[in-house]
Structures are given as structure tokens and as C-alpha cells.
KOLBABA-894124 format. One record per residue (C-alpha): x, y, z; chain. Coordinates in steps of 0.2 Angstrom, whole numbers. Layout:
REM KOLBABA-894124
+-------+-------+-------+--------+
:    xx :    yy :    zz : cadena :
+-------+-------+-------+--------+
:     X :     Y :     Z :      A :
...
+-------+-------+-------+--------+
***
This chain:
REM KOLBABA-894124
+-------+-------+-------+--------+
:    xx :    yy :    zz : cadena :
+-------+-------+-------+--------+
:  -503 :  -327 :  -790 :      A :
:  -521 :  -332 :  -787 :      A :
:  -531 :  -322 :  -774 :      A :
:  -545 :  -330 :  -765 :      A :
:  -559 :  -318 :  -762 :      A :
:  -577 :  -320 :  -754 :      A :
:  -588 :  -317 :  -739 :      A :
:  -584 :  -323 :  -722 :      A :
:  -585 :  -342 :  -721 :      A :
:  -587 :  -345 :  -740 :      A :
:  -572 :  -359 :  -739 :      A :
:  -557 :  -350 :  -744 :      A :
:  -545 :  -357 :  -731 :      A :
:  -552 :  -374 :  -734 :      A :
:  -550 :  -374 :  -752 :      A :
:  -532 :  -367 :  -751 :      A :
:  -527 :  -380 :  -739 :      A :
:  -534 :  -394 :  -750 :      A :
:  -525 :  -388 :  -766 :      A :
:  -509 :  -385 :  -757 :      A :
:  -510 :  -403 :  -748 :      A :
:  -505 :  -396 :  -731 :      A :
:  -513 :  -385 :  -718 :      A :
:  -506 :  -367 :  -721 :      A :
:  -522 :  -357 :  -715 :      A :
:  -533 :  -361 :  -701 :      A :
:  -552 :  -365 :  -702 :      A :
:  -566 :  -364 :  -690 :      A :
:  -585 :  -361 :  -692 :      A :
:  -583 :  -345 :  -684 :      A :
:  -584 :  -330 :  -697 :      A :
:  -568 :  -319 :  -699 :      A :
:  -555 :  -333 :  -693 :      A :
:  -543 :  -328 :  -706 :      A :
:  -536 :  -311 :  -701 :      A :
:  -522 :  -307 :  -713 :      A :
:  -516 :  -313 :  -729 :      A :
:  -510 :  -330 :  -730 :      A :
:  -499 :  -338 :  -743 :      A :
:  -501 :  -356 :  -750 :      A :
:  -490 :  -363 :  -764 :      A :
:  -495 :  -378 :  -775 :      A :
:  -486 :  -386 :  -789 :      A :
:  -496 :  -393 :  -803 :      A :
:  -487 :  -401 :  -817 :      A :
:  -475 :  -387 :  -823 :      A :
:  -485 :  -373 :  -814 :      A :
:  -482 :  -366 :  -797 :      A :
:  -498 :  -358 :  -790 :      A :
:  -496 :  -345 :  -776 :      A :
:  -513 :  -344 :  -767 :      A :
:  -516 :  -328 :  -756 :      A :
:  -530 :  -333 :  -744 :      A :
:  -537 :  -317 :  -738 :      A :
:  -550 :  -312 :  -724 :      A :
:  -567 :  -312 :  -729 :      A :
:  -574 :  -296 :  -736 :      A :
:  -588 :  -288 :  -726 :      A :
:  -594 :  -271 :  -721 :      A :
:  -580 :  -265 :  -707 :      A :
:  -586 :  -257 :  -692 :      A :
:  -570 :  -259 :  -681 :      A :
:  -553 :  -254 :  -683 :      A :
:  -548 :  -272 :  -684 :      A :
:  -562 :  -275 :  -697 :      A :
:  -554 :  -261 :  -707 :      A :
:  -536 :  -269 :  -707 :      A :
:  -543 :  -286 :  -712 :      A :
:  -553 :  -279 :  -727 :      A :
:  -539 :  -269 :  -732 :      A :
:  -528 :  -284 :  -733 :      A :
:  -541 :  -294 :  -742 :      A :
:  -541 :  -281 :  -756 :      A :
:  -521 :  -279 :  -755 :      A :
:  -521 :  -297 :  -760 :      A :
:  -532 :  -295 :  -775 :      A :
:  -523 :  -280 :  -780 :      A :
:  -506 :  -290 :  -781 :      A :
:  -513 :  -306 :  -789 :      A :
:  -513 :  -311 :  -808 :      A :
:  -530 :  -319 :  -806 :      A :
:  -544 :  -319 :  -793 :      A :
:  -556 :  -332 :  -788 :      A :
:  -573 :  -327 :  -782 :      A :
:  -578 :  -340 :  -769 :      A :
:  -597 :  -341 :  -766 :      A :
:  -605 :  -352 :  -754 :      A :
:  -619 :  -360 :  -764 :      A :
:  -631 :  -363 :  -750 :      A :
:  -630 :  -344 :  -745 :      A :
:  -631 :  -337 :  -763 :      A :
:  -629 :  -320 :  -770 :      A :
:  -628 :  -309 :  -754 :      A :
:  -625 :  -291 :  -753 :      A :
:  -607 :  -295 :  -748 :      A :
:  -605 :  -305 :  -764 :      A :
:  -613 :  -291 :  -774 :      A :
:  -601 :  -278 :  -766 :      A :
:  -586 :  -289 :  -770 :      A :
:  -591 :  -293 :  -788 :      A :
:  -594 :  -274 :  -791 :      A :
:  -576 :  -270 :  -784 :      A :
:  -568 :  -283 :  -795 :      A :
:  -578 :  -277 :  -810 :      A :
:  -572 :  -259 :  -807 :      A :
:  -554 :  -266 :  -805 :      A :
:  -555 :  -275 :  -822 :      A :
:  -547 :  -290 :  -814 :      A :
:  -547 :  -308 :  -821 :      A :
:  -560 :  -317 :  -812 :      A :
:  -565 :  -335 :  -809 :      A :
:  -581 :  -340 :  -800 :      A :
:  -580 :  -354 :  -789 :      A :
:  -596 :  -360 :  -782 :      A :
:  -592 :  -370 :  -765 :      A :
:  -602 :  -381 :  -754 :      A :
:  -611 :  -388 :  -769 :      A :
:  -616 :  -404 :  -760 :      A :
:  -629 :  -394 :  -751 :      A :
:  -638 :  -387 :  -766 :      A :
:  -648 :  -396 :  -779 :      A :
:  -642 :  -394 :  -798 :      A :
:  -655 :  -383 :  -803 :      A :
:  -651 :  -370 :  -790 :      A :
:  -632 :  -371 :  -794 :      A :
:  -636 :  -367 :  -813 :      A :
:  -647 :  -353 :  -807 :      A :
:  -633 :  -347 :  -795 :      A :
:  -620 :  -348 :  -809 :      A :
:  -630 :  -337 :  -821 :      A :
:  -634 :  -324 :  -806 :      A :
:  -615 :  -323 :  -803 :      A :
:  -610 :  -321 :  -820 :      A :
:  -623 :  -307 :  -822 :      A :
:  -615 :  -297 :  -809 :      A :
:  -597 :  -300 :  -815 :      A :
:  -593 :  -310 :  -831 :      A :
:  -581 :  -323 :  -826 :      A :
:  -569 :  -332 :  -837 :      A :
:  -575 :  -349 :  -830 :      A :
:  -586 :  -355 :  -817 :      A :
:  -581 :  -371 :  -806 :      A :
:  -593 :  -380 :  -794 :      A :
:  -584 :  -389 :  -780 :      A :
:  -583 :  -394 :  -762 :      A :
:  -568 :  -389 :  -754 :      A :
:  -572 :  -400 :  -740 :      A :
:  -573 :  -416 :  -749 :      A :
:  -563 :  -411 :  -764 :      A :
:  -575 :  -414 :  -777 :      A :
:  -572 :  -403 :  -792 :      A :
:  -556 :  -396 :  -785 :      A :
:  -544 :  -406 :  -796 :      A :
:  -553 :  -398 :  -812 :      A :
:  -550 :  -381 :  -804 :      A :
:  -532 :  -384 :  -801 :      A :
:  -529 :  -391 :  -817 :      A :
:  -537 :  -376 :  -826 :      A :
:  -527 :  -364 :  -815 :      A :
:  -510 :  -373 :  -820 :      A :
:  -514 :  -368 :  -838 :      A :
:  -521 :  -351 :  -833 :      A :
:  -506 :  -344 :  -823 :      A :
:  -494 :  -332 :  -833 :      A :
:  -477 :  -340 :  -839 :      A :
:  -462 :  -334 :  -828 :      A :
:  -450 :  -341 :  -815 :      A :
:  -456 :  -349 :  -800 :      A :
:  -456 :  -337 :  -785 :      A :
:  -453 :  -350 :  -772 :      A :
:  -442 :  -367 :  -770 :      A :
:  -453 :  -381 :  -775 :      A :
:  -454 :  -389 :  -758 :      A :
:  -460 :  -374 :  -749 :      A :
:  -479 :  -374 :  -746 :      A :
:  -481 :  -357 :  -737 :      A :
:  -471 :  -341 :  -732 :      A :
:  -478 :  -341 :  -715 :      A :
:  -465 :  -343 :  -702 :      A :
:  -467 :  -358 :  -690 :      A :
:  -470 :  -347 :  -675 :      A :
:  -484 :  -338 :  -683 :      A :
:  -492 :  -355 :  -689 :      A :
:  -490 :  -361 :  -672 :      A :
:  -500 :  -347 :  -665 :      A :
:  -513 :  -348 :  -678 :      A :
:  -516 :  -367 :  -674 :      A :
:  -518 :  -362 :  -656 :      A :
:  -530 :  -349 :  -660 :      A :
:  -540 :  -361 :  -672 :      A :
:  -542 :  -373 :  -657 :      A :
:  -548 :  -358 :  -646 :      A :
:  -561 :  -354 :  -658 :      A :
:  -567 :  -372 :  -661 :      A :
:  -568 :  -375 :  -642 :      A :
:  -577 :  -360 :  -636 :      A :
:  -588 :  -356 :  -652 :      A :
:  -599 :  -341 :  -647 :      A :
:  -593 :  -339 :  -630 :      A :
:  -576 :  -333 :  -635 :      A :
:  -574 :  -314 :  -636 :      A :
:  -570 :  -308 :  -654 :      A :
:  -556 :  -297 :  -647 :      A :
:  -544 :  -311 :  -644 :      A :
:  -527 :  -317 :  -651 :      A :
:  -512 :  -329 :  -649 :      A :
:  -494 :  -324 :  -650 :      A :
:  -479 :  -336 :  -649 :      A :
:  -467 :  -328 :  -636 :      A :
:  -453 :  -342 :  -635 :      A :
:  -448 :  -356 :  -646 :      A :
:  -434 :  -368 :  -640 :      A :
:  -427 :  -383 :  -649 :      A :
:  -423 :  -395 :  -635 :      A :
:  -407 :  -406 :  -635 :      A :
:  -418 :  -422 :  -638 :      A :
:  -425 :  -414 :  -653 :      A :
:  -442 :  -409 :  -645 :      A :
:  -449 :  -392 :  -646 :      A :
:  -454 :  -380 :  -631 :      A :
:  -467 :  -368 :  -636 :      A :
:  -473 :  -354 :  -626 :      A :
:  -488 :  -345 :  -631 :      A :
:  -499 :  -331 :  -624 :      A :
:  -517 :  -329 :  -627 :      A :
:  -522 :  -311 :  -626 :      A :
:  -540 :  -306 :  -621 :      A :
:  -547 :  -288 :  -620 :      A :
:  -554 :  -289 :  -603 :      A :
:  -551 :  -297 :  -586 :      A :
:  -569 :  -305 :  -587 :      A :
:  -564 :  -314 :  -603 :      A :
:  -550 :  -324 :  -594 :      A :
:  -562 :  -336 :  -585 :      A :
:  -570 :  -340 :  -601 :      A :
:  -553 :  -345 :  -609 :      A :
:  -547 :  -354 :  -594 :      A :
:  -562 :  -363 :  -588 :      A :
:  -566 :  -371 :  -572 :      A :
:  -550 :  -376 :  -564 :      A :
:  -541 :  -373 :  -580 :      A :
:  -550 :  -387 :  -590 :      A :
:  -553 :  -377 :  -605 :      A :
:  -536 :  -370 :  -609 :      A :
:  -528 :  -387 :  -605 :      A :
:  -541 :  -395 :  -618 :      A :
:  -536 :  -381 :  -631 :      A :
:  -517 :  -384 :  -627 :      A :
:  -519 :  -402 :  -629 :      A :
:  -528 :  -401 :  -646 :      A :
:  -516 :  -389 :  -652 :      A :
:  -501 :  -399 :  -646 :      A :
:  -507 :  -414 :  -656 :      A :
:  -508 :  -405 :  -671 :      A :
:  -492 :  -396 :  -669 :      A :
:  -483 :  -413 :  -667 :      A :
:  -491 :  -420 :  -683 :      A :
:  -485 :  -403 :  -693 :      A :
:  -467 :  -403 :  -686 :      A :
:  -464 :  -422 :  -684 :      A :
:  -458 :  -420 :  -666 :      A :
:  -463 :  -420 :  -649 :      A :
:  -470 :  -403 :  -644 :      A :
:  -470 :  -396 :  -626 :      A :
:  -483 :  -383 :  -627 :      A :
:  -486 :  -370 :  -613 :      A :
:  -501 :  -357 :  -614 :      A :
:  -504 :  -342 :  -603 :      A :
:  -519 :  -331 :  -603 :      A :
:  -516 :  -313 :  -601 :      A :
:  -527 :  -297 :  -603 :      A :
:  -521 :  -284 :  -614 :      A :
:  -534 :  -270 :  -615 :      A :
:  -538 :  -261 :  -630 :      A :
:  -526 :  -271 :  -641 :      A :
:  -536 :  -267 :  -656 :      A :
:  -530 :  -250 :  -655 :      A :
:  -511 :  -254 :  -653 :      A :
:  -502 :  -253 :  -669 :      A :
:  -488 :  -265 :  -664 :      A :
:  -502 :  -280 :  -662 :      A :
:  -506 :  -275 :  -680 :      A :
:  -488 :  -276 :  -686 :      A :
:  -487 :  -293 :  -677 :      A :
:  -502 :  -300 :  -687 :      A :
:  -495 :  -293 :  -704 :      A :
:  -508 :  -281 :  -705 :      A :
:  -507 :  -261 :  -709 :      A :
:  -514 :  -251 :  -694 :      A :
:  -529 :  -240 :  -699 :      A :
:  -526 :  -223 :  -692 :      A :
:  -544 :  -218 :  -690 :      A :
:  -559 :  -229 :  -683 :      A :
:  -571 :  -220 :  -696 :      A :
:  -563 :  -226 :  -712 :      A :
:  -571 :  -239 :  -722 :      A :
:  -559 :  -248 :  -733 :      A :
:  -569 :  -259 :  -746 :      A :
:  -578 :  -244 :  -752 :      A :
:  -572 :  -230 :  -762 :      A :
:  -554 :  -225 :  -769 :      A :
:  -538 :  -231 :  -761 :      A :
:  -544 :  -247 :  -751 :      A :
+-------+-------+-------+--------+
***
């Protein structure tokens, strides 16, 4: 098992999707898109590599932040090897320093992966590689672009030799442990983020409420977009419902490609006030509910 760790927007989900060869984790320019641990499974020669895509690690301020950071460190704890992804254009930020320090304390096997190298000159990459390894001596350092795939094959080949011997954990044709209902909700949430950008309130989520296989082989999927306040509904709906229709159309097209059949997608927007304080919502997202708002996982023992 290989954990993907890094600050928000380091490119973890893009890299996992690239190596797995299928979309198993959503991607958007908005930070903290990934909210829980997502599993992606790749086969390289005789090796099965199980990637754990984790939420970006940052300083948590809200209860949801705390749960996300806790999930990220949980993914690292369970892994045989950690990939520390660093946005080459952003360099060694305070978040990168914090993650490197924690990995060093844990004595984890770490590989540095400098991503988005197409945005940085070669001299800058060599300096960045040295800076990262000064913080945390790594077994190897790879320079890649997860977006266009450059350098990814070399990284995958190395991982296939570095993972420990043992039985495969999943069937050879399985690419994720995420259910179709959850993946469908995540894809709609991705389209929500892409459509609304900064207009979208962070406190929103999508849940698949109904999933019916029709007699003609098509799928009827009903999903609810939950927002935290009544004032957020018009933002998601758009004038005359145009925004939610555009989101639904984009999600439906991708779902049809993914499932290989016609999809009838119905989206509803509802207000669920203070859902970030509801333990059931965390369970639905696969997150552990933090009992207090004041805890700061990612700092100190037990996180």
C-alpha cells in the first residue's frame, strides 16, 4: 500500500488516476476537493500497488478540516510506503515542512515526488530536490507531471519493485474499493466545484439517495446536493435552474462513459443546516467524527 501525501492541490488525485488508468478520485482546482481516503488499485507487472489518495494536509480550523487531516494521517499510518507530493511551482511551503517533519518522526519509508515540473526550470528543480531531501532524507526523488504523464512510468516501475512481497489484496480487474453510488456522488460534486469555482460555499456535499437499474439497462440516479444555508441554494440552482442543469448534464455525460450505459440523473438541492456537526454525515463520507472543535489533528500525539 502506497499513501499519497501532500498539501492541498499538490496533484495527488491526478497522479493516482493517471497510474490506475481510470478515474477513481475527483479533481478540481479548488483546494481540499478530496475529503476522505480514496483507494486506487494499479497492476504493474507482477505487482499490485494499492494507492491511498488522502485529503491535503493543512492546518485544520473547522471540524470537517480536522476529520480530513485525521483521515490523511490514517492513510499514511496504514501504508508500506509514502509518496510526498510537492508542487514544484509552490516549492517548500510551511505545509510541506510540517508533513516532512511528521513523516520523519514516524520513521516512514518516503519517496519524494516533485509534481508539475513543466512549470519550473531545471535549475529550480534541482534546488527543490535538495531542499526536500534536507528536510527528510527520501529513498528516491522523482520529477513528474501527473497532468501530462511525463515521468510517471518511471515512478510506477520503481514502485512495482519497491513494494513488499505478499498476496494481492484485491482481484486483478478491480481499480477501487469505492462503491458506484459514492463515486457517482463524487463526480457530481466535482462538476459542482468546476462550475461554481469560488462562488461555491465550501460547506456543501452530494449524496446518492436512489439508484435503480431500469428494464432497458439504463440507470436512474437520484442525488441531493446539500448546502448549509438557504442563501446558498440560489447559487447552486442558478437563474431559472440553469446552473444545476449544467452541472447535471456534465455529471451525466461522465457517468455514462464510466458505467457504459444511459444514465437518467436527477439532482435536488436541499438545505441541511450545520451538517458539519452531524456525525451521520461524517460516517456517510467515510470520516471519523471529531468530538471537539478545538482538537488539531496533524499536530501532537495520536493524530
